[in-house]
C-alpha positions as CSV (number, residue, x, y, z in Angstrom):
1,X,-17.8,-11.0,-0.4
2,X,-17.1,-9.6,-3.9
3,X,-16.9,-11.8,-7.0
4,X,-14.8,-9.3,-8.9
5,X,-11.1,-9.5,-9.5
6,X,-9.3,-7.8,-6.5
7,X,-7.7,-4.5,-7.0
8,X,-4.0,-4.3,-6.4
9,X,-2.8,-2.0,-3.6
10,X,0.5,-0.7,-2.0
11,X,1.0,1.0,1.3
12,X,3.5,3.8,1.6
13,X,4.6,4.2,5.2
14,X,5.2,1.4,7.8
15,X,5.1,3.6,11.0
16,X,2.2,4.0,13.3
17,X,-0.8,3.7,10.9
18,X,0.7,1.9,8.0
19,X,0.5,-1.6,9.5
20,X,-3.2,-1.2,10.1
21,X,-3.8,-0.2,6.6
22,X,-1.6,-3.0,5.3
23,X,-3.5,-5.6,7.3
24,X,-6.9,-4.4,6.0
25,X,-5.8,-4.3,2.3
26,X,-4.3,-7.7,2.8
27,X,-7.3,-9.3,4.4
28,X,-10.1,-7.6,2.5
29,X,-11.9,-9.4,-0.3
30,X,-11.7,-6.3,-2.6
31,X,-7.9,-6.0,-2.5
32,X,-4.6,-7.8,-3.1
33,X,-1.7,-6.2,-1.2
34,X,1.3,-6.1,-3.6
35,X,3.9,-4.1,-1.7
36,X,4.7,-2.1,1.5
37,X,7.1,0.9,1.0
38,X,9.1,2.6,3.7
39,X,12.6,4.2,3.8
40,X,13.4,1.7,6.6
41,X,13.3,-1.7,4.9
42,X,13.5,-3.5,8.3
43,X,10.4,-1.8,9.6
44,X,8.5,-2.5,6.3
45,X,9.6,-6.2,6.5
46,X,8.1,-6.4,10.0
47,X,4.7,-5.2,8.6
48,X,4.8,-7.7,5.8
49,X,5.9,-10.6,8.0
50,X,7.6,-13.9,7.1
51,X,6.4,-16.3,4.4
52,X,4.7,-13.5,2.5
53,X,4.6,-12.7,-1.2
54,X,4.1,-9.0,-0.4
55,X,7.2,-7.1,-1.6
56,X,9.2,-4.8,0.6
57,X,10.3,-1.6,-1.2
58,X,12.2,1.6,-0.1
59,X,11.8,3.8,-3.2
60,X,8.4,5.4,-3.9
61,X,9.7,6.3,-7.4
62,X,10.2,2.6,-8.2
63,X,6.9,1.7,-6.5
64,X,4.9,4.2,-8.5
65,X,6.5,3.1,-11.7
66,X,5.1,-0.4,-11.4
67,X,2.1,-1.3,-13.6
68,X,0.8,-4.0,-11.3
69,X,-0.5,-1.5,-8.7
70,X,-4.0,0.1,-9.0
71,X,-4.0,2.2,-5.8
72,X,-1.8,3.4,-3.0
73,X,-2.5,4.1,0.6
74,X,-0.3,6.9,2.1
75,X,0.5,6.7,5.8
76,X,3.4,9.2,6.2
77,X,3.7,12.6,7.9
78,X,1.3,15.2,6.8
79,X,4.0,17.4,5.3
80,X,4.7,14.6,2.7
81,X,1.1,13.8,1.7
82,X,0.8,16.3,-1.2
83,X,4.0,15.3,-2.8
84,X,3.4,11.6,-2.6
85,X,-0.3,11.8,-3.6
86,X,0.4,14.0,-6.6
87,X,3.2,11.7,-7.8
88,X,0.8,8.7,-7.4
89,X,-2.0,10.5,-9.3
90,X,0.5,11.3,-12.1
91,X,1.4,7.7,-12.2
92,X,-2.2,6.8,-12.8
93,X,-2.9,5.4,-9.3
94,X,-5.9,5.9,-7.1
95,X,-5.0,7.4,-3.8
96,X,-6.2,7.2,-0.2
97,X,-4.3,9.3,2.3
98,X,-4.2,9.4,6.0
99,X,-5.7,12.4,7.8
100,X,-5.1,15.3,7.5
101,X,-5.2,15.3,3.7
102,X,-2.2,17.7,3.5
103,X,-0.4,20.3,5.6
104,X,-2.1,23.3,3.8
105,X,-5.4,24.0,2.0
106,X,-3.4,25.2,-1.0
107,X,-1.8,21.7,-1.4
108,X,-5.1,20.0,-0.8
109,X,-6.8,22.0,-3.5
110,X,-4.0,21.0,-5.9
111,X,-4.5,17.3,-5.0
112,X,-8.2,17.5,-5.6
113,X,-8.0,19.3,-8.9
114,X,-5.3,17.0,-10.2
115,X,-7.3,13.9,-9.2
116,X,-10.3,15.3,-11.1
117,X,-8.3,16.1,-14.2
118,X,-6.8,12.6,-14.2
119,X,-10.1,10.9,-13.4
120,X,-8.5,9.2,-10.3
121,X,-10.1,8.6,-6.9
122,X,-8.7,10.7,-4.1
123,X,-9.9,9.6,-0.7
124,X,-9.1,10.6,2.9
125,X,-9.0,8.0,5.6
126,X,-11.4,9.7,8.0
127,X,-11.7,6.3,9.8
128,X,-14.5,7.1,12.3
129,X,-16.8,7.9,9.4
130,X,-16.8,4.2,8.7
131,X,-17.8,3.0,12.1
132,X,-21.4,1.7,12.8
133,X,-22.0,4.2,15.5
134,X,-21.2,7.3,13.4
135,X,-23.3,5.9,10.6
136,X,-26.2,5.5,13.1
137,X,-25.8,9.0,14.3
138,X,-25.9,10.4,10.8
139,X,-29.0,8.4,10.0
140,X,-30.8,9.5,13.1
141,X,-30.0,13.2,12.4
142,X,-31.0,12.9,8.7
143,X,-34.3,11.2,9.7
144,X,-35.1,14.0,12.1
145,X,-35.1,11.8,15.2
146,X,-33.1,14.3,17.2
147,X,-35.1,17.3,15.9
148,X,-33.1,20.5,15.3
149,X,-29.5,20.2,16.4
150,X,-28.8,22.6,19.2
151,X,-25.3,21.7,20.2
152,X,-22.4,19.2,19.7
153,X,-19.9,18.7,22.6
154,X,-16.9,16.4,21.9
155,X,-14.1,15.4,24.2
156,X,-11.0,13.6,23.0
157,X,-8.4,13.5,25.8
158,X,-5.6,11.1,27.0
159,X,-2.1,11.0,28.1
160,X,-0.7,11.0,24.6
161,X,2.5,11.4,22.7
162,X,3.5,15.0,22.5
163,X,4.5,15.3,18.8
164,X,7.3,17.4,17.3
165,X,5.7,18.3,14.0
166,X,2.0,19.1,14.9
167,X,0.1,20.5,17.9
168,X,-2.8,18.8,19.6
169,X,-5.3,20.4,17.3
170,X,-3.7,18.9,14.2
171,X,-3.2,15.6,15.9
172,X,-6.6,14.9,17.5
173,X,-9.2,17.4,16.3
174,X,-9.3,16.0,12.7
175,X,-11.2,13.0,14.0
176,X,-14.0,15.1,15.6
177,X,-14.1,17.5,12.7
178,X,-14.4,14.7,10.1
179,X,-17.2,13.2,12.2
180,X,-19.0,16.6,12.3
181,X,-18.6,16.9,8.5
182,X,-20.1,13.5,8.1
183,X,-23.1,13.6,10.5
184,X,-24.3,17.3,10.1
185,X,-26.6,18.1,7.2
186,X,-24.6,20.2,4.7
187,X,-21.3,19.0,6.2
188,X,-18.8,21.0,8.2
189,X,-19.7,24.6,7.5
190,X,-19.0,26.8,10.6
191,X,-19.7,30.5,10.5
192,X,-16.4,30.9,12.3
193,X,-13.7,29.2,14.3
194,X,-12.4,30.2,17.8
195,X,-9.4,28.3,19.2
196,X,-7.7,28.4,22.6
197,X,-4.5,26.5,23.2
198,X,-2.2,26.0,26.2
199,X,1.3,24.7,26.6
200,X,1.7,24.2,30.3
201,X,4.7,21.9,29.9
202,X,6.7,24.2,27.6
203,X,6.8,21.9,24.6
204,X,6.6,24.8,22.2
205,X,3.1,24.1,20.9
206,X,-0.4,23.6,22.2
207,X,-0.8,20.4,24.2
208,X,-4.4,21.3,25.4
209,X,-6.9,22.8,23.1
210,X,-10.5,24.0,22.8
211,X,-12.3,24.7,19.5
212,X,-15.6,26.5,19.3
213,X,-17.5,26.3,16.0
214,X,-20.7,28.4,15.7
215,X,-22.9,26.8,13.1
216,X,-25.9,28.0,11.1
217,X,-29.2,28.5,13.0
218,X,-27.6,29.2,16.3
219,X,-26.1,25.7,16.7
220,X,-22.7,25.5,18.3
221,X,-20.0,22.7,18.3
222,X,-17.3,22.5,20.9
223,X,-14.2,20.2,20.8
224,X,-11.8,19.6,23.6
225,X,-8.5,17.8,22.8
226,X,-5.7,17.2,25.3
227,X,-2.4,15.2,25.3
228,X,-1.9,15.7,29.1
229,X,-5.0,14.0,30.7
230,X,-4.2,10.9,32.9
231,X,-7.6,9.6,31.9
232,X,-8.7,8.7,28.4
233,X,-12.1,10.0,27.3
234,X,-13.7,9.6,23.9
235,X,-17.2,11.1,24.1
236,X,-19.5,13.1,22.0
237,X,-22.9,14.5,23.0
238,X,-25.3,15.7,20.2
239,X,-28.2,17.6,21.6
240,X,-31.4,18.2,19.6
241,X,-34.8,19.7,20.1
242,X,-36.4,16.2,20.4
243,X,-33.7,14.0,21.7
244,X,-30.1,14.0,22.8
245,X,-27.6,11.2,22.2
246,X,-24.3,10.3,23.9
247,X,-21.6,8.4,22.2
248,X,-19.0,6.8,24.5
249,X,-16.5,5.1,22.3
250,X,-14.7,3.5,25.3
251,X,-17.8,1.6,26.3
252,X,-18.2,-1.3,23.8
253,X,-21.2,-2.7,25.6
254,X,-23.2,0.5,25.1
255,X,-21.4,2.9,22.8
256,X,-24.5,4.9,21.9
257,X,-27.3,6.0,24.3
258,X,-30.4,8.1,23.2
259,X,-32.1,10.2,25.7
260,X,-35.7,11.4,25.2
261,X,-35.1,14.1,27.7
262,X,-34.6,17.9,27.2
263,X,-36.1,21.3,27.7
264,X,-39.2,22.6,26.0
265,X,-39.7,26.3,25.7
266,X,-43.0,27.8,24.6
267,X,-42.4,30.3,21.9
268,X,-45.2,32.7,22.8
269,X,-47.2,33.5,26.0
270,X,-49.9,36.1,25.9
271,X,-48.5,37.5,22.7
272,X,-45.1,38.0,24.2
273,X,-41.8,36.4,23.2
274,X,-40.6,33.3,25.0
275,X,-39.2,33.9,28.5
276,X,-37.4,31.7,30.9
277,X,-40.5,31.2,33.1
278,X,-42.0,29.1,30.3
279,X,-39.3,26.3,30.5
280,X,-40.6,22.8,31.0
281,X,-38.4,19.6,31.4
282,X,-39.1,16.6,29.4
283,X,-38.1,13.4,31.2
284,X,-38.5,10.4,28.9
285,X,-36.8,7.1,28.3
286,X,-33.3,6.3,27.4
287,X,-32.2,3.4,25.2
288,X,-29.2,2.0,23.4
289,X,-29.6,1.2,19.7
290,X,-28.1,-2.2,18.6
291,X,-25.0,-1.6,16.5
292,X,-22.9,-4.1,14.5
293,X,-19.3,-4.6,15.5
294,X,-17.1,-4.3,12.5
295,X,-13.7,-2.9,11.9
296,X,-13.8,0.7,10.5
297,X,-10.7,0.3,8.4
298,X,-12.1,-2.7,6.6
299,X,-15.2,-0.6,5.7
300,X,-13.0,2.2,4.5
301,X,-11.0,-0.2,2.3
302,X,-14.3,-1.6,0.9
303,X,-15.6,2.0,0.2
304,X,-12.3,2.8,-1.6
305,X,-12.7,-0.2,-3.8
306,X,-16.3,0.6,-4.5
307,X,-15.7,4.2,-5.4
308,X,-13.0,3.1,-8.0
309,X,-15.2,0.4,-9.6
310,X,-18.3,2.6,-9.6
311,X,-16.5,5.8,-10.8
312,X,-17.9,7.9,-8.0
313,X,-16.5,10.1,-5.2
314,X,-15.9,8.1,-2.0
315,X,-17.7,8.8,1.2
316,X,-14.7,10.8,2.5
317,X,-13.4,12.4,-0.6
318,X,-10.8,15.1,-1.0
319,X,-13.4,17.9,-0.5
320,X,-14.2,16.4,2.9
321,X,-10.5,16.5,3.7
322,X,-10.3,20.1,2.6
323,X,-13.2,21.2,4.8
324,X,-11.5,19.7,7.9
325,X,-8.2,21.3,6.8
326,X,-9.9,24.7,6.4
327,X,-11.0,24.6,10.0
328,X,-7.6,23.5,11.3
329,X,-6.0,26.5,9.4
330,X,-8.6,28.8,10.8
331,X,-7.9,27.5,14.3
332,X,-4.2,28.4,13.7
333,X,-5.1,31.9,12.8
334,X,-7.4,32.2,15.8
335,X,-4.6,31.1,18.0
336,X,-2.2,33.7,16.5
337,X,-4.9,36.3,17.0
338,X,-5.3,35.7,20.8
339,X,-8.1,33.1,20.2
340,X,-10.5,35.6,18.5
341,X,-13.2,34.3,16.2
342,X,-12.0,33.7,12.6
343,X,-14.9,34.4,10.3
344,X,-16.1,31.9,7.7
345,X,-15.3,34.2,4.8
346,X,-11.7,34.3,6.0
347,X,-11.6,30.5,5.9
348,X,-12.9,30.4,2.3
349,X,-10.5,33.0,1.0
350,X,-7.2,31.8,2.5
351,X,-4.7,30.2,0.2
352,X,-7.0,30.4,-2.9
């Protein structure tokens, strides 16, 4: 628990994610929730609840004009993120915004530059980066416990809400992309992006999608997202030269399992390059690291407060949000080009 005076926050947006943000800013020791703002006053009032001193507001202009608010959390559609965040920054507020950071990399860059110019914190709510399991995965990779990373395979599928404004890539893949950006040394830096999407129900956009991201050193990451699966799967496999780990987010008793199993391949035999005949299988133990159970959003809110007080970039800053957004845009160009590989230099140049 902090002994410092709580920072004062407001939440903009009382739809799907706003209530979760409001609850954590209200309950966390670092924050005092001052107001919840939504165009629908009744919906905002439900988030605030009865017998509350938290104010319900319907005007972001009036909200941002208040001098008793230090920071705002934005939980509105992606198309509104840049406008609201820029207005909040201009009003002197620190900003945390729901993923994705914006609906274009051009807008994201504008947000990042303005936050830097105004010396305000700009943070993206990449929630999974604040879970104990993802922190553990990152620590294991950084310590070399997995060895060289050979592949990452991620599955995020369920019978989900087919959305009108975004496809399945923009809806679900930011979670996996933000995790990759957090756990991989050097962050999310694919040499290219290849995307394949399908719309078997005729919704007008991809409801099933596959992303392939070649990475430096021959590593490859693959992400499968799907709104149409009758079963819900949240699983990531990270394979290394020493060990492989499996993260099953739907198994709270054993979210993470580490396997000391794999394939060893001699590099040289009789002076010749390695060949398939020199494969040997390593069959070791499997174990489950102990992980603390804590709410990720509470950790995110604490990190937001710490970054403001310590005048430093947050763990998931605007640049992290931009890296994720660059991949999403590259995926869109790949889809438009019949799922061809979008080179990394194309990702860097677009919308500069």
